[in-house]
N, C-alpha and C positions, 0 to 999 in steps of 0.2 A: 505492500500499502504505501510505500514512501517514494517520491519522488526525490528529482538530486536536487540541492539546494540552492542551486541557480535558479530552480523555479519561483522560490521566495525570494531572490533577492533582491526586485525594481523595492519590495517594502523596505531593505536596509539598504537605499542610498536616496540621500538628499541633493536635488542636481544644485540647489540653491551655494551648496558647499565643498569642497574639498571628501574625498571617498572616509567617512569618518569607520567603513570597517580597517582602514590599516592608520593606525594614528602615527606611524614614523613618514607617512607622505603627508600633516599635515605641519603648519609652521609650531615652534616652538612655543607652548604656555610662557607666561609670564607670572613667575614667585609671588604668589599674594600669602604676606606674612601673617593674613587672619585664617588663611587657611588651616583646619584639622586633620589634613588626610596625613594619618603615618606614613614613614617612606622606608625602605629596608634599607640596607646598607649599598644595596645594587640601583638602589633610584626609583623601582616600582613601590607602585601602593600594597600596601601590608593584606594580608588577609585577615577576614575576620578572625575574631578570638573567641569562646565561647560567651564571653562574657558578652561583646558584640549580640550572638546571636540573642543570648539570654535578655538586653534590651530589648531589641526585637519584639520578641516575642511576648513579654513581658506588656508593654505597649498595646501590639496587639488584642493579645486575649482582655485586656482593660478592654480598649474600646470598643467589642462584639461584647464582653460583662455590660457594658453602660447602654449597647443598643439595645442587648437582649433583655435588661430586666424591667426596662417597658413596656414588653407584651408577655413576660413572664408573670407582671403584678397589677398588669390591668385591670383585671378582674375584681381585684383589691381595693384600688383607688377609683374606678370609674366615678359612682358615685359621688367621690368627695368634690370632683369636680364638673359633675353634672348631674344635682341632685333631683333634675326636674323629670331626667329619664328613669323608665325602668327596667327591668329585663334587661334583655338582651340588645336594646335600643342604647344604655347608658356604655356598654362595653363597645356598639358598632362607634357610639358616637370618641371612644379613646382613641380606635383602632382608626378613625379619620386624625387622629392628630399623629399616631403612628406614623400613618400614611404620609403625613405633613414633613414629616424629617426629611424623607426620601427626594421633598424638591431640589432643598439645599444638596444634596448630593453630588450631581452633577456641576453644581456652580463649585463645590469644596473641588472635586477631582479638576474640574479647569484651574482654579487659583492654584492651589496645591501642587497641581502636574507641574502647571508653568512655573511655579515656584522653584520644584527641584529640578526640572532641566536646564532652571539660569544658574540657580545659586548651589545648589547641591542639593540629595535625598536625604542628608540628614538635617538641615536646619527645617524643611518638609515632616518630618518627622517628629521634631519640636513640636512647632507649630499645632499640626492635629489632635496632638494626645492634651496641648495645654486648654485647647477650644474643647473637646468631647468631655474632657473632664467639670471643666465649669460648667455645660450645660446640665451634667450629672448630678454636679453639687448643689447648681438650682432647683431643679426637681426636688432633693430630695427637703429643699428648707423652705417649699414656695404655699405660703400660705391655702386654706380649702378655698373653695367654694362661701361656706358659712361663715368664714371671717373677713373676706374680700370681697365675695362678689364675684362680677364676671370678669374682673381682672385676675383670678387667679386661674380660669383655661386663657386666657393670655399670656400669665407669663409661664403656664405650661407649652405652648406654643412658640414662645420666645425659647425657653432653654432644649423642644425637642429641633429646630431649629438650628441653635447651635449647633446640638450633636451630629445632626446630619453635615453640618459645613468641615465639622472636624472629620467623621467616618469617612466622608468621601473623603476629603486631601490622604487620609490613614492610607487605603488602599492601595492609590495608585504607587505612591512613597514607599512602602513597604515590599509591595511584590516585585517595584524595577528594583528596588535596593537588594532583597535578596537573592533576585533572579539571577542580576550582575557580580554580583558576591561568591555563585557560586561552583562548586570546580567546573571543569569541562567532561559532559556526559552523565551529572548529577543536577540540571536545572530541575529536572523532576520531583526527585526525591526533596530538594530543598522546599522547592514554590508547596511541596504540600504541608510542609512546617508551617506556611501561614493559616491553612486549614485548623491544623492539628492546636495552634496556640489560639485561634478563632474561635473552638469549639472546647476548648476548655473554656474561658473565657465564658461562652453560653453554661456548660454542664456547673458553674460554678454558680452563676445566677438561677439554674435549675436546683440547685440542691438548696439555694439559699432559703428561695420558695418552698422547699418541701419540707425543711425542717421550719422556718415558721411556720407552716399550717399545720403541723404535727403537732409543736409545741403550743404555741397558741391558736385562742380562739380567732372565728372569723370576725368579733366585731372588734379583736385587737389588730385584727391583720387588718381590716376597713382602716383602724381607726391612727394608727403611728406605725403598726410591721413592716409596712408595706416602706417608710421611711429608709429605715436599715443600708438595705442597699443601693441607694443612690448618693446618701454620704459615705459609705465606702466607698463608692468608684469616686469618688472628690479627693477622699484622705489616699489612696491607692495612687491616683492619676499627681498625685505632688509628684513622690516618691519616684515614679516612674519617668515623669519629668528631667527627674536629676540624673537618670540614670541615661537619658535618652544623649542629656548634653552632654556623656561623655562619649557619646559613639568617633568613628570615625569613617571617612567618607568612602563610597563606593571604590572601589579600583578602576572601572569601566566609565563611572562618569571622571575620577582624577585625571587618567588619559588620554580625554576624550578632548583633542582641541578644537574642532571645526567651529567654525562659526556658526551662533545660533542665528538659525531665520526666524522670523517674524511668525509669532504664535497661530493667526489665520492663516498663510503663509501654507506654514510646516503642515498645518492642521488639512488642508487641502492636497497639501503634495500627497499624503500620506491617505486621504478620504478612503483608500481601499479596508487599507489596515483597520481604519476606524468603524468600519461599513462590518467589518468581521467582529472584531470588537461586541460591537451590539448586539451582534445577530446570535454567535454565539453563547452569549449570556441568556438570552431568553427563556430554554427549557431548564437551565440549572436556575434562575433567580429567584421563581416561582416555586420551584418543587422545591430550593430550600426553605422559604419561606412559609408553603406550603406546611412540611414537618414538620419545622424545628420551632414552629412560633406560631402558626395560626390554628393548628388541628390541637397540638396542648391546650390553649388559651381558650377553643371553643369548646372542648370538653369540661374546663371547670366552670366554664361559663352555662353551661345547659346544667351543671347539677348529674350529669349521666354517671361521673367517678367521680370517689373522695378527690379531693383540690392535691393533696399530701400522695395520692396512688397514683393519677397523670403522672406529677411532675418528676417520681421517682421512676417510672417507666419512660420519658423523655432523658434521663438521664442512662439509664441503660441504654438505649437507642442512641446517644453519641457518643456515651464509650464505643462502641458496637462502630461506628463510621471514624471515630480515630485509631482503630487497633488497625484498618483498612488501608487510610492515606495515604501511612506509607509503601504498600505493596501495589497499590496503582500510580505512584508517584513511578517508581523503580520498574516497575511494569512499562510505561511510557518512554522511560528513558531505554528501554530496551529492543522494544518494538514498535515507538514512533506514539507520537499524540494523535494522529485519525481515531485506532481504533480503540482506543479508553473514550472517548470522549461517545464517539457513537454507540458503546455498550454503556453510557451512561445516557442517553437521550433515547435513543430506541428502547434501553430498559426500564427506564420513565414510563414511558409511552405505554406499553406492552402492560405495565402494571398497575396503572393508575384506575382503574374502573374497578381490578379486584379489591387494593386498596381499599379505595373508596367504602366499598360494602362494606367493608370488616370495620367500620369508623360508627359511633352509637351502639355497639353490642355489647361492649365488659369490656375489662382490663384484659385479659389474653389479647382479645382480637386488637387493642390498639396496641400491646406492645406488640405482637405478629406484623401490624401494619409498619409503623415506625421503624422495626428491626428492617421489613424487607427493602424498604426504603430509602434505608442507607446506605443500600448492596448500589442500586444504582444512584446513588445521590454524589458518593465518594470517590467513583473513581472524575465527574465532575469536577469537584473541588479540590484532587489535588494536583492537578495538571493543569488547570485555568489559568494559574498564575503564572505559569510559568511559558504558559500560550501565546496570553497577552503581550511578555515583552518582547516574544520571540516572535512578535510582527513589528515591529520598529525599530529604528535604529535609535542612539543613545540620546540622539538630543531632541527627540521628541517623544520619547521610551514614554513616560512617566505621565505627560500630557495626553496622547491617543489612546493608552490603553485606559488609563483611568478615566477619560470623560464618552468612551463609548461602554462601557462596562455600568458606569454610573446611572444613565439614558436608560438605560435597559432596563436596571434594579427599580429607578425610581419609577420606571411608567409597569414593570407586570410585577416587581417582586414587593416593593414597597405595599402596593394596592390589595397583592393577593389573602391575607388575612382578611379582611375589610370585606372583598368578593366572595371569598370561602365563605364566612359566617351570614353573609347576606343572602346568597343563594342555598346555604342549607337549613336557615331559617327559616324561608321560604318553600320548604321542600323541594328545590332544585338542583340538589349538590350534585345530579349526572350531567349539569349544564356546566359546573364548575368543571369536572373532570374531565368534558371535553376540552375545554379552554386550554388547558395542562396538554392533552394532546395536544394539540394543533401546535405551541408552541414549541413541545419538545421537538417535534418533526420537523417543525421549521430551522432550528439550531441542527438539527444530525444532516437537512439538505444543505447548509453550509458547510460543513463540518467533509459533506463528500465531495465539494466542489474547490475547497481550499487545500494550498499543496502540502505538504510534510514539513511542520519547523520545529522539527528537533534539534536539526544540523546547523539551523541558524546561525550566524554570527552572531555575537551579542555587543562584540565591539565596531 
């Protein structure tokens, strides 16, 4: 299934500047005394240490934690901000705010991606964690509707927008940083680390929800228990910010001395790569938010299964996914990206109707549906960060990959829990399953039409 590297080469050449795949052909860079890049005795950038990977992974896990706790704890604080809504309507109101955060993700990807391509991956990673943690802290201390009226949901939306901006900037920066730092032939495995750390953040948020639901009464969770994870995210964010201040720049960015093309010109030059990043994300993002966020929240809100039980089942499914991620990453490094992405999209398409039929029937059926869903979600999550990076050259990599993926995630991932809850509540669950099927098949069609990128040059 693999094609020659030359087939993907046009996406790695910028006609506005010299060949960035050959740093020696470029003009020597001027040394910046404020540059944080660590050089070896031979003058080349030093490879990242385990401390660097720990800093990157911890920050990424925290970003995902901040992002996930909103969905995990939404059934508990929905009535605190929308007291006039009843039943599912309150949850739908909060899920609408959840979706609003996704509006800022493309903007965050564009701004932080541009900054990462101009000033470095390290600078973007620092800014994104600071913004996302601030949003989490603001939610944790936000007064309720009973205290300040309509200003409460307004502050909630503002905090969610800050989280969306930070998370939108985190993904292009971190996936670019790890792809550029990976040893030859290991980009798939290193890219899998993004979703390993990210899913770990989701697990921590779910465990806190499960423990809180088991230890505290529903009244206590509704009154104040939901605030604990948001406050924790803000505090840990400050520590993570200090860790990221000690990061070194990625070797690929440090070596790249090609002139930077203007933003819009660079995006237009690599419009095919942007379109592919968008289309490749469609099936994976709706599947991810369906099973990781939407389904557990819906089961809790509908009171079909005790909240603590639902959340522990979600933890089990997430652990299963983490176990599969490095395996799929290694498989993609061996056989290529296209076969693994096809497995993810076609498998998700084939399984969506049977798995949807299991929902609402009991804990064992829910556990079976989530674990089987992870089998087909894991191959997408494992290698899509590496594929994004391989679609673009260094000078536009963070911007192009981040923007295309963020727009797709905002349009289809962020709205998935809302659509799922609305259609299921109106007894049209099969319509949502068909929606997921179409998006998964659309991504599979793009995979079939694109060249293999496993051996694409990263510099």
